[in-house]
C-alpha positions as CSV (number, residue, x, y, z in Angstrom):
1,M,61.0,-19.4,-94.8
2,W,63.7,-20.8,-92.5
3,Y,66.5,-19.4,-90.3
4,F,70.2,-20.2,-89.8
5,S,71.6,-19.1,-86.4
6,N,75.2,-19.0,-85.5
7,P,77.6,-17.2,-83.2
8,F,80.5,-15.0,-84.4
9,L,83.2,-17.6,-85.0
10,V,87.0,-17.1,-84.4
11,F,89.0,-20.2,-85.3
12,G,92.4,-21.7,-85.9
13,D,95.7,-21.6,-84.1
14,G,96.0,-18.5,-81.9
15,A,92.2,-17.8,-81.9
16,L,92.3,-17.2,-78.2
17,D,94.1,-14.0,-78.9
18,Y,90.8,-12.6,-80.0
19,L,90.0,-12.0,-76.3
20,D,92.4,-9.1,-76.5
21,Q,89.9,-7.3,-78.8
22,V,86.8,-8.0,-76.7
23,K,85.5,-5.0,-74.6
24,M,84.8,-6.2,-71.0
25,N,84.7,-4.7,-67.5
26,K,84.0,-7.8,-65.4
27,V,84.2,-11.4,-66.4
28,F,82.4,-14.5,-65.0
29,I,84.0,-17.8,-66.0
30,V,81.9,-20.9,-66.0
31,T,84.1,-24.1,-66.0
32,D,85.0,-27.2,-64.1
33,K,87.7,-28.5,-61.9
34,I,89.5,-30.4,-64.7
35,M,89.9,-27.1,-66.6
36,Q,91.6,-25.7,-63.5
37,Q,93.9,-28.6,-63.2
38,L,94.9,-28.5,-66.8
39,G,95.9,-24.8,-66.5
40,F,93.2,-23.8,-69.1
41,V,91.5,-21.3,-66.7
42,E,94.9,-19.7,-66.1
43,K,95.3,-19.2,-69.8
44,I,92.0,-17.2,-69.9
45,V,92.9,-15.2,-66.7
46,K,96.2,-14.1,-68.2
47,K,94.3,-12.7,-71.2
48,L,92.1,-10.7,-68.8
49,K,95.1,-8.8,-67.4
50,D,93.8,-6.5,-64.7
51,I,90.1,-7.0,-65.5
52,P,88.1,-8.3,-62.4
53,Y,86.9,-11.8,-62.8
54,Q,85.2,-14.6,-60.9
55,V,85.6,-18.4,-61.6
56,Y,82.7,-20.8,-61.1
57,D,84.2,-24.2,-61.5
58,E,81.5,-26.5,-60.1
59,V,80.1,-27.8,-63.3
60,E,79.8,-31.6,-63.4
61,P,79.4,-34.0,-66.3
62,D,75.7,-33.9,-67.3
63,P,75.2,-30.7,-65.4
64,S,72.1,-30.4,-63.2
65,T,69.6,-27.5,-63.1
66,Q,70.7,-27.0,-59.5
67,T,74.3,-26.4,-60.6
68,V,73.1,-23.8,-63.2
69,E,70.9,-22.1,-60.6
70,K,73.8,-21.8,-58.1
71,G,76.1,-20.4,-60.8
72,A,73.4,-17.9,-61.8
73,K,73.0,-16.6,-58.3
74,L,76.8,-16.0,-58.0
75,C,76.8,-14.3,-61.4
76,Q,73.9,-12.0,-60.4
77,K,75.9,-11.0,-57.3
78,F,79.1,-10.4,-59.3
79,A,77.3,-8.5,-62.1
80,P,79.6,-9.1,-65.1
81,D,79.3,-7.8,-68.6
82,L,80.9,-10.9,-70.1
83,I,80.4,-14.6,-69.3
84,I,82.9,-17.2,-70.6
85,G,82.1,-20.9,-70.9
86,L,85.4,-22.8,-70.9
87,G,85.2,-26.5,-71.3
88,G,83.3,-29.3,-73.0
89,G,79.6,-29.5,-73.8
90,S,78.5,-29.8,-70.2
91,V,80.3,-26.6,-69.3
92,M,79.2,-24.6,-72.3
93,D,75.6,-25.7,-71.8
94,A,75.7,-24.9,-68.1
95,G,77.0,-21.5,-69.2
96,K,74.0,-20.9,-71.4
97,G,71.8,-21.6,-68.4
98,V,73.8,-19.3,-66.2
99,W,73.6,-16.6,-68.8
100,F,69.9,-16.9,-69.3
101,L,69.1,-16.9,-65.5
102,Y,71.5,-14.0,-65.0
103,E,69.5,-12.0,-67.6
104,R,66.1,-13.3,-66.5
105,P,66.2,-14.6,-62.9
106,N,62.4,-15.0,-62.7
107,D,62.1,-17.5,-65.5
108,P,62.8,-21.2,-64.6
109,I,65.6,-22.7,-66.7
110,D,63.4,-25.6,-67.8
111,S,60.8,-23.3,-69.2
112,V,63.1,-21.9,-71.9
113,N,61.5,-22.7,-75.3
114,P,61.8,-21.7,-78.9
115,F,58.3,-20.3,-79.1
116,T,58.8,-17.5,-76.5
117,Y,60.5,-14.2,-77.4
118,Y,62.4,-12.9,-74.3
119,E,62.3,-9.2,-74.3
120,N,65.6,-7.3,-73.9
121,F,67.7,-10.5,-73.9
122,P,70.6,-10.2,-73.6
123,S,71.0,-6.8,-72.0
124,K,73.6,-7.4,-69.2
125,A,76.3,-9.6,-70.8
126,K,77.7,-11.3,-73.8
127,Y,78.4,-15.0,-73.7
128,I,81.7,-16.4,-75.2
129,T,82.1,-20.2,-75.6
130,I,85.6,-21.7,-75.7
131,P,85.4,-25.5,-76.4
132,T,88.1,-27.7,-75.1
133,T,86.8,-30.9,-76.7
134,S,86.1,-31.6,-80.3
135,G,82.6,-33.0,-80.6
136,T,79.6,-31.5,-78.7
137,G,79.2,-28.5,-81.0
138,A,77.6,-26.7,-78.0
139,E,79.7,-23.7,-78.7
140,A,77.5,-23.0,-81.8
141,T,74.0,-24.2,-80.9
142,W,70.9,-22.6,-79.4
143,A,70.0,-25.5,-77.0
144,A,71.4,-26.8,-73.7
145,V,71.3,-30.3,-72.3
146,L,70.8,-30.3,-68.5
147,T,69.9,-33.0,-66.0
148,D,66.9,-33.1,-63.8
149,T,68.5,-35.1,-61.0
150,A,65.2,-35.8,-59.2
151,Q,63.7,-37.6,-62.3
152,R,67.1,-38.9,-63.6
153,R,66.3,-37.4,-67.1
154,K,67.5,-34.7,-69.4
155,V,65.9,-31.3,-69.9
156,F,66.5,-29.2,-73.0
157,P,66.2,-25.4,-72.6
158,T,66.0,-24.2,-76.2
159,S,65.8,-20.8,-77.8
160,R,67.6,-19.1,-80.6
161,Q,68.3,-16.2,-78.2
162,I,70.6,-18.4,-76.1
163,I,73.0,-19.0,-78.9
164,P,76.5,-17.8,-77.8
165,S,77.6,-14.4,-78.8
166,I,81.1,-15.5,-79.8
167,A,82.7,-18.9,-80.2
168,I,86.5,-19.2,-80.0
169,I,87.7,-22.4,-81.7
170,D,91.3,-22.7,-80.7
171,P,92.8,-26.2,-81.2
172,I,95.4,-25.7,-78.4
173,F,92.7,-26.8,-75.9
174,A,92.1,-30.1,-77.7
175,L,95.7,-31.3,-77.5
176,K,95.4,-32.8,-74.1
177,M,92.3,-35.0,-74.7
178,P,93.1,-38.7,-74.1
179,P,92.3,-41.2,-76.9
180,A,88.9,-42.4,-75.4
181,L,87.6,-38.9,-75.0
182,T,88.9,-37.9,-78.5
183,A,87.0,-40.9,-80.0
184,G,83.8,-40.3,-78.1
185,T,83.6,-36.6,-78.8
186,G,84.5,-37.2,-82.4
187,L,81.7,-39.8,-82.7
188,D,79.3,-37.2,-81.2
189,A,80.3,-34.8,-84.0
190,L,79.8,-37.6,-86.7
191,T,76.4,-38.4,-85.3
192,H,75.4,-34.7,-85.3
193,S,76.4,-34.5,-89.0
194,I,74.7,-37.6,-90.2
195,E,71.5,-37.1,-88.2
196,A,71.3,-33.5,-89.3
197,Y,71.4,-34.7,-92.9
198,L,68.5,-37.1,-92.2
199,S,66.4,-34.8,-90.0
200,V,63.0,-33.7,-91.2
201,W,64.3,-30.1,-90.7
202,K,67.3,-30.7,-93.0
203,N,68.1,-27.7,-95.3
204,D,70.6,-26.6,-97.8
205,F,72.8,-24.7,-95.3
206,S,72.9,-27.4,-92.7
207,D,73.6,-30.1,-95.4
208,A,76.7,-28.2,-96.5
209,Y,78.2,-28.1,-93.0
210,S,77.3,-31.8,-92.5
211,I,79.2,-32.9,-95.6
212,K,82.4,-31.1,-94.8
213,A,82.3,-32.2,-91.2
214,I,81.8,-35.8,-92.2
215,E,84.7,-35.6,-94.6
216,F,87.0,-34.2,-91.9
217,I,85.9,-36.7,-89.2
218,F,86.5,-39.8,-91.3
219,K,89.9,-38.4,-92.4
220,Y,91.2,-36.9,-89.2
221,L,89.6,-38.6,-86.2
222,P,91.6,-41.8,-86.4
223,R,94.8,-39.7,-86.6
224,A,93.8,-37.6,-83.6
225,V,93.0,-40.8,-81.6
226,E,96.3,-42.4,-82.6
227,N,98.4,-39.3,-81.9
228,G,97.0,-36.6,-79.8
229,E,99.9,-34.3,-80.7
230,D,99.0,-34.4,-84.4
231,A,98.4,-30.6,-84.8
232,E,96.7,-30.8,-88.2
233,A,94.3,-33.5,-87.1
234,R,93.4,-31.7,-83.9
235,E,92.7,-28.4,-85.7
236,K,90.6,-30.1,-88.4
237,M,88.6,-32.1,-85.8
238,H,88.0,-28.9,-83.7
239,N,86.7,-27.2,-86.8
240,A,84.6,-30.3,-87.8
241,A,83.0,-30.3,-84.4
242,T,81.8,-26.7,-84.8
243,M,80.6,-27.3,-88.3
244,A,78.6,-30.3,-87.1
245,G,77.2,-28.1,-84.3
246,L,76.2,-25.5,-86.9
247,S,74.6,-28.2,-88.9
248,F,72.5,-30.0,-86.3
249,G,71.9,-26.8,-84.4
250,N,70.0,-25.6,-87.5
251,S,68.3,-28.9,-88.5
252,Q,68.3,-31.0,-85.3
253,A,69.5,-34.4,-84.2
254,T,67.2,-37.4,-84.2
255,F,66.6,-41.0,-82.9
256,A,70.3,-41.8,-82.1
257,H,70.5,-38.8,-79.8
258,S,67.2,-39.8,-78.1
259,I,68.8,-43.2,-77.4
260,G,72.0,-41.5,-76.2
261,H,70.2,-39.0,-74.0
262,S,68.2,-41.8,-72.3
263,I,71.1,-44.2,-71.7
264,G,73.3,-41.4,-70.5
265,S,70.8,-40.0,-68.0
266,L,70.0,-43.4,-66.6
267,F,73.4,-45.1,-66.5
268,H,75.8,-42.0,-66.6
269,K,77.7,-43.3,-69.6
270,P,79.7,-40.9,-71.9
271,H,77.4,-39.1,-74.3
272,G,79.6,-39.5,-77.4
273,A,80.0,-43.2,-76.9
274,C,76.2,-43.6,-76.4
275,V,75.1,-41.7,-79.5
276,G,78.0,-43.2,-81.6
277,M,76.9,-46.7,-80.7
278,A,73.3,-45.9,-81.7
279,L,74.2,-44.2,-85.0
280,P,74.5,-47.2,-87.4
281,Y,71.4,-48.8,-86.0
282,V,69.4,-45.6,-86.5
283,M,70.8,-45.2,-90.0
284,E,69.5,-48.7,-90.8
285,F,66.1,-48.0,-89.3
286,S,65.8,-44.8,-91.2
287,R,66.9,-46.4,-94.4
288,N,64.3,-49.2,-94.0
289,N,61.4,-46.9,-93.1
290,G,62.1,-43.3,-93.9
291,T,61.2,-41.0,-96.8
292,N,64.1,-40.5,-99.3
293,V,66.6,-41.7,-96.7
294,V,68.4,-44.1,-99.2
295,E,68.9,-41.0,-101.4
296,F,70.2,-38.9,-98.5
297,L,72.7,-41.6,-97.3
298,S,74.0,-42.0,-100.8
299,D,74.4,-38.2,-101.1
300,I,76.6,-38.4,-98.0
301,G,78.6,-41.3,-99.4
302,R,79.2,-39.6,-102.8
303,R,79.9,-36.1,-101.6
304,A,81.8,-36.6,-98.4
305,L,83.6,-39.9,-99.1
306,L,83.6,-40.2,-102.9
307,M,81.8,-43.6,-102.9
308,T,80.5,-45.0,-106.2
309,G,77.5,-47.2,-107.1
310,T,73.7,-47.1,-107.0
311,D,71.9,-45.3,-104.2
312,E,71.2,-48.6,-102.5
313,E,74.8,-49.8,-102.8
314,I,76.2,-46.5,-101.4
315,S,73.8,-46.4,-98.5
316,E,74.9,-49.9,-97.5
317,Q,78.6,-49.0,-98.0
318,L,78.1,-45.9,-95.7
319,I,76.4,-47.8,-92.9
320,L,79.1,-50.5,-93.0
321,K,81.8,-47.8,-93.0
322,V,80.3,-46.2,-89.9
323,R,80.2,-49.6,-88.1
324,N,83.8,-50.4,-89.0
325,F,84.9,-46.8,-88.2
326,I,83.5,-47.2,-84.7
327,K,85.4,-50.4,-84.3
328,E,88.6,-48.8,-85.7
329,I,88.7,-46.1,-83.0
330,K,87.8,-48.7,-80.3
331,S,84.4,-47.4,-79.3
332,P,81.4,-49.6,-78.3
333,L,78.9,-50.9,-80.8
334,T,76.6,-52.6,-78.3
335,I,75.0,-51.8,-75.0
336,P,77.0,-54.5,-73.1
337,E,80.2,-52.8,-74.3
338,L,79.1,-49.7,-72.5
339,G,79.4,-51.7,-69.2
340,I,75.7,-52.2,-68.6
341,S,74.7,-55.5,-67.2
342,K,71.8,-57.6,-68.5
343,S,69.9,-57.2,-65.2
344,E,70.3,-53.5,-65.4
345,F,69.2,-53.4,-69.0
346,D,66.1,-55.6,-68.3
347,E,65.1,-53.5,-65.3
348,Y,65.4,-50.1,-67.0
349,L,64.2,-51.1,-70.5
350,P,60.7,-49.7,-70.0
351,T,62.1,-46.5,-68.7
352,L,64.6,-46.3,-71.6
353,V,61.7,-46.7,-74.0
354,K,59.6,-44.0,-72.2
355,F,62.5,-41.5,-72.1
356,T,63.4,-42.2,-75.7
357,S,59.9,-41.7,-76.9
358,E,59.5,-38.5,-75.0
359,D,62.9,-37.1,-75.9
360,A,63.0,-33.6,-77.3
361,V,64.6,-34.5,-80.7
362,I,62.9,-37.8,-81.5
363,S,60.1,-35.9,-83.4
364,M,62.8,-34.8,-85.9
365,S,63.5,-38.4,-86.9
366,N,62.7,-39.6,-90.5
367,P,60.6,-41.5,-89.6
368,M,59.6,-41.0,-86.0
369,P,59.6,-44.5,-84.3
370,N,56.8,-45.8,-82.2
371,D,57.3,-47.4,-78.8
372,D,57.3,-50.9,-80.2
373,Q,60.0,-50.0,-82.7
374,I,62.0,-48.2,-80.0
375,E,61.9,-51.3,-77.7
376,K,62.9,-53.6,-80.5
377,A,65.8,-51.3,-81.4
378,Y,67.1,-51.5,-77.9
379,H,67.1,-55.3,-78.1
380,Y,69.1,-55.1,-81.3
381,L,71.5,-52.7,-79.6
382,W,71.9,-55.2,-76.8
383,E,72.6,-58.1,-79.2
384,G,74.5,-56.2,-81.8
385,K,72.1,-57.2,-84.6
386,R,71.7,-55.1,-87.7
387,I,68.3,-53.4,-87.9
388,D,66.1,-55.4,-90.3
389,F,62.7,-53.9,-89.5
């Protein structure tokens, strides 16, 4: 027996109008300063008309547990019956944390786990996510990625109960993303989709969302990077990101995300660029060592990209296509291209290995790498060598 969790989805041009149908008395908006500057918060406020609201716009990239706790205290004082998370993955994940602590102020946010049932949750408010980037999938998942600033590492509050109530997927918010952000978030979605298909928790439902998301990303991401005003490409990528979120949210990410989480927390590099860089290396490692991975990769190649040949040939075609795709959209394929120096890399390599081996999703990898393999993979990522072990 297995489960598939998802919010109620509203998508397509004009999806924001769904707010007109939502019953609410007081609204607490979790967002960041950039959303204010872009006028996106104003778009939401106009929809609220005369309904009382409060804006908490202090969410930072890689949001800290302290930021979440501060927002939750303000939320408790305001006492809304609706919380809106407006922004990218950092904002939407912070919103999940604020929502949880508003409902259960005595439970530490880093204690949230999938094995505990939280009685009467939620009872005070619904949570609506409105993504403004096309990649994280956080609008549709039941985990959050926060940062423990004291230890410089990620923490992962995870529970099927914190999946958003409603996700509004309106492509109007993606139109202003610059090319680098478009590429990075798109690679995050691609990594979600492929890792979900290789995860030990893969299942029929997650596989279906992965295949369609991969098809859309290869077709529409280069167009969105090249021309941010390409309305069709923006809408398809916005939908693909949510499909990818539904896929990995119900199967899990793997080794590439463990690498991305570790590099991101130590060096504060963009998440999408980090996981995208790691993706082809992890595909190679999994193909060389995992169970049925050649078959899984060939499934992706045939179904999403109409590749032909033997399973071995298609798995190689797919890995090469991913590598070339990353180059095409001008994203990094090596650690030096992320702007990390050799001295920094050498100094933090033991910590990178430790954080990667302890990361929440690495156990979902097929196969799960040991510490020696993780360290060796980091050397290959530094040099840009294809994984041959």
